[in-house]
N, C-alpha and C positions, 0 to 999 in steps of 0.2 A: 662777222664775229657775233657769237651769241651774247645775249644780255647777261647771262650768268658769268661768262668769261670777263665781260666788261666790269661787272660789279666786283669780281674777285680782284681784278687789277687795281681798281679804285681803292679797294680796301687795303691791298698791299702797299700802295704808294702812300696812302694817308697814314698808315701805321709806321712806315719807314721814315718819311720826310727827307732823309738823305740816303742816296744809293751810291755806293762806291763802284766805280768803273774799274774792273780788275783786268790788267794785261799781264798774265803770268808767263814768265819765260822759263822758269825752272819748276819742274813738277814737285820737287821737295819743298818748295815755298808754299804750295797751295793750302795744305791743311793748317800749318801754323799761322798763315796770314788770315785765313777765315776765322780761326779761333781768336786771334787778336781783335778782329773787327767785331765779332759777336760779344767779346768781353767788354768792348767799349759801348755796347748798346746798339750796334748796327748789324741787323740780321738779314736784310734784303741785299743780296750780293749779285751784281751783274758781271759774269765772267765772259769777257769778250773773245770772240773767235779770231784773234789776231796773231796767234803764235801756234807753232806746231804742237805744243803740249796742252792747248786750251781745253779741248774736249776731255782729255785724260785728267786735267786739273779739276774741272767741274765734277767729273765722276768721283774723284777722290774726296772732294769736299762734301758732296751729297752723301757719300758712304760713311764719312768719319766725323762730320760736324752736324749732328741732327738738328741743332737749334738754328742753323743757317737756312734762309729761304733763297735757294740758288736759281738764278735765271741765266739765260744766255743772251749776250749782246753781240753787236756787229753781225747780225743776221742779214745777209746780202741777197739770198735767193731761196727758192723752195728747198733745195738740198740742205742748206744751213738750218732751215726751220725743222726739217725732218730729223736732223742731227740733235737739235735741242729736245725734241719730243722723245727720241730714243734714249737720251741721257737721263730723262726723268726730270727735266727742268720744270720749275713752277711758273715761269713766265719767259717771254722773249721780247727783245728790243732790237730795232734796226736804226741805223743812222739816216736812212732815207727809205724810199719804197718804189718798186716798179709795179706795174699792173699785175705781173705774174706773182710777185711776192704777196701783194695785197689779196689776190684771189686765193692763194694757198693758205694764207693766215686766216682769212675769213672762214675757210672750211675746216680749220684746225680746232682742236680742243684746247690749245695752249693760249692762255691770256697773253695778248700781244699788243705792244705799243709801237706803231710805225713812226719813223722819223719824218719830220716835215720842217721846211724852212720858209715856205711861202704860202700865200693864200691858195694858189693853184694846187700845191702839194696837199694842203689840208682838205680841199674839195675832193680830191681823189680818195683820200683816206675816209672821209665821211661817206662817199659813194659806196664804199665797201663795208660800211658799218662801224668804223672806228672813230669814236669821239674822245678817246684818251690817247694822247700822242706824245712823242718825244720832240721837243723843239731843239733842233740842232743845226749848226753850231750856235748856241744861244747868244752869246755876246757878239760874235762875228756876224750874225744874221740880223742884227739891229737891236739886241738887248731888250731890256724891259719895255722900252718905248714901242718896239715892234710887237712884243707880246700883247701890250695893251691895245694896239691897233687891231690885231687879229680878234680880240675879244668883242669888238663891235659887231662885225658881220657873223661871228661864230660864238655866240654867248654860251652855247651848250658844251663847248669843247674844254677839256681839262688837260693840263700839260705837265710834263716832266722835263724842264729845261736842262740841257747838258752842253758843255762846251764853253770854256772860259770862266767857269764858276769855281769859286774856292771858298776858303774859310771866311774871308772878309765880306764877300758880296752874297753868299748863300742866303743869309737872313733877309736881304732885300728882295730876292726872288721869291722866297717862301712867304713873304708878306702879301704877295699878289693873290687876289681871290680865285683866280683860275689856275693856280699852281698847286698841284697835289704834293710834289716832291721835286728835289733837284738831284742831278747826278754829277759825278766828277771823280777825278783821280786824286784830289788833294787829300782824301782820307787815308791814302796809302801811297806815300811818295816812293818813287823808284829807289832812291838812295836808302830809305828805311827798309824796304823789302830786301835789297841786295845785302845789306849789313845784318839783317835779322833783328832789326830794332822793333820787335813786336810790342814792347811796352810803350814805345813812342807812338805807334799806330793806335794802340788802345786809348792813349791819352788824347790824341787828336780826335778820335771818334767821340769820346766823352764830351769834349768841348763843343763839337759840332752838333751833337744831339741836344745839348743844353741850349745852344743858340737857336736850333730849329724849333724847339718847344717854345722859346720866348717869342719867336717870329709868329 
């Protein structure tokens, strides 16, 4: 991965602090959801490739919500990475990483954060030039204690922990010196999306952004 791509990713994460992980099931929810998030001060959006409408949803947000910084998550292989590039995503994130994906991402122009859960995972990411990574699943993989342990042998690495993080514990993670941002689905609860409670999502974002700044 190029230094410029790494620097752009660091800048995006530092600016965002909280990154909503969006699993969109209905295409008609995409644009109003993105607008609700942006209205609450959350601009960096991770649209996961977990549903049949995910790519179309990301495309719709990119076209209709210009203030959103749209990235693609749940990138599992080089084909998913190519899809993210074709959509015009501004960043990519994976839950883990294979040698094939790391090689493709290292050759790509797309700022990319591979997922890691162990020291061995992290060593593979570093070998391909990635020192900004997603720590996933964060709570289940050992929580803040595990993150602090990784900081010992890997002091240069910066993290975006995701998995088991919510409104209550997000500030604790953000207080860690090697954490750039945190990701999670708490910013847009499934029930709120299904019911179209966009005002509730905006309010949640506003609270989370305020807490993130305090952290």
